[in-house]
C-alpha positions as a printed Julia matrix, in Angstrom:
96×3 Matrix{Float64}:
  10.82   -2.76   -5.91
  11.57   -3.23   -2.2
  10.47   -6.47   -0.59
  10.74   -7.12    3.15
  13.03  -10.01    4.18
  11.32  -13.33    3.49
   8.62  -11.81    1.29
   8.09  -12.38   -2.4
   5.18   -9.96   -2.68
   5.61   -6.26   -3.48
   2.18   -5.52   -1.98
   3.39   -6.06    1.58
   4.97   -2.61    1.4
   1.51   -1.06    1.58
   1.65   -1.31    5.34
   2.38    1.94    7.1
   5.35    2.25    9.38
   3.64    4.59   11.86
   0.18    3.09   12.38
  -0.38    3.95   16.04
  -2.01    7.03   17.5
  -2.62    9.05   14.38
  -4.07   12.34   15.62
  -7.56   13.27   14.49
  -6.32   16.18   12.36
  -4.01   13.79   10.43
  -6.84   11.28    9.99
  -9.01   14.08    8.64
  -6.2    15.15    6.29
  -5.74   11.53    5.12
  -9.47   11.21    4.43
  -9.44   14.45    2.44
  -6.31   13.53    0.46
  -7.45    9.95   -0.27
 -10.9    11.17   -1.31
  -9.36   13.7    -3.7
  -6.79   11.21   -5.03
  -9.21    8.32   -5.54
 -12.4    10.1    -6.65
 -11.88    9.23  -10.32
 -10.75    5.62   -9.87
 -13.1     3.31  -11.72
 -13.99   -0.14  -10.32
 -11.89   -2.97  -11.73
 -11.75   -6.74  -11.54
  -8.9    -9.03  -10.58
  -8.51  -12.74  -10.89
  -6.91  -14.25   -7.78
  -5.09  -17.41   -8.68
  -2.98  -19.97   -6.96
  -2.51  -19.36   -3.25
   0.78  -20.28   -1.64
   1.08  -20.29    2.13
   4.32  -20.03    4.04
   5.45  -19.08    7.51
   5.43  -15.44    6.32
   1.82  -15.39    5.17
  -0.18  -16.15    2.04
   0.89  -15.13   -1.45
  -1.64  -14.89   -4.25
  -1.16  -14.4    -7.98
  -3.26  -11.48   -9.23
  -4.12  -10.84  -12.86
  -4.25   -8.36  -14.45
  -2.39   -6.31  -11.88
  -1.77   -3.03  -13.7
  -4.82   -1.26  -12.25
  -4.02   -2.57   -8.77
  -0.44   -1.31   -9.09
  -1.74    2.11  -10.16
  -4.16    2.17   -7.21
  -1.36    1.19   -4.83
   0.83    3.99   -6.18
  -1.92    6.6    -5.82
  -2.71    5.55   -2.24
   0.97    5.65   -1.27
   1.34    9.1    -2.81
  -1.69   10.37   -0.87
  -0.33    8.96    2.4
   3.1    10.39    1.63
   1.58   13.84    0.95
   0.01   13.91    4.41
   2.41   11.9     6.59
   5.74   12.03    4.74
   8.02    9.41    3.17
   8.5     7.44    6.39
   4.79    6.59    6.5
   5.05    4.36    3.43
   8.33    2.62    4.29
   9.3    -0.11    6.69
  11.09    1.21    9.78
  14.86    1.11    9.44
  14.78   -0.01    5.79
  15.48    2.25    2.84
  13.48    1.66   -0.33
  16.21    3.15   -2.5
């Protein structure tokens, strides 16, 4: 899994690379796609363990993380469906 330079967390890749000035029609499409994609996701619990701070931010151990990973994947796929691959990647960095 891709990790930005200096990061040890895979969850930092959930940032979007084109966050500014999303037109209303794209926001509406994102709402529709996320609603459709996430309508059957059941609530789940996570235990957040040891926090480690660094100059890059705070890292937290999460357990169990399988449902969070599945949620992350579904959200990325919904964003990708509306805004394309570049919307779920860091600018100038390939995830392959």
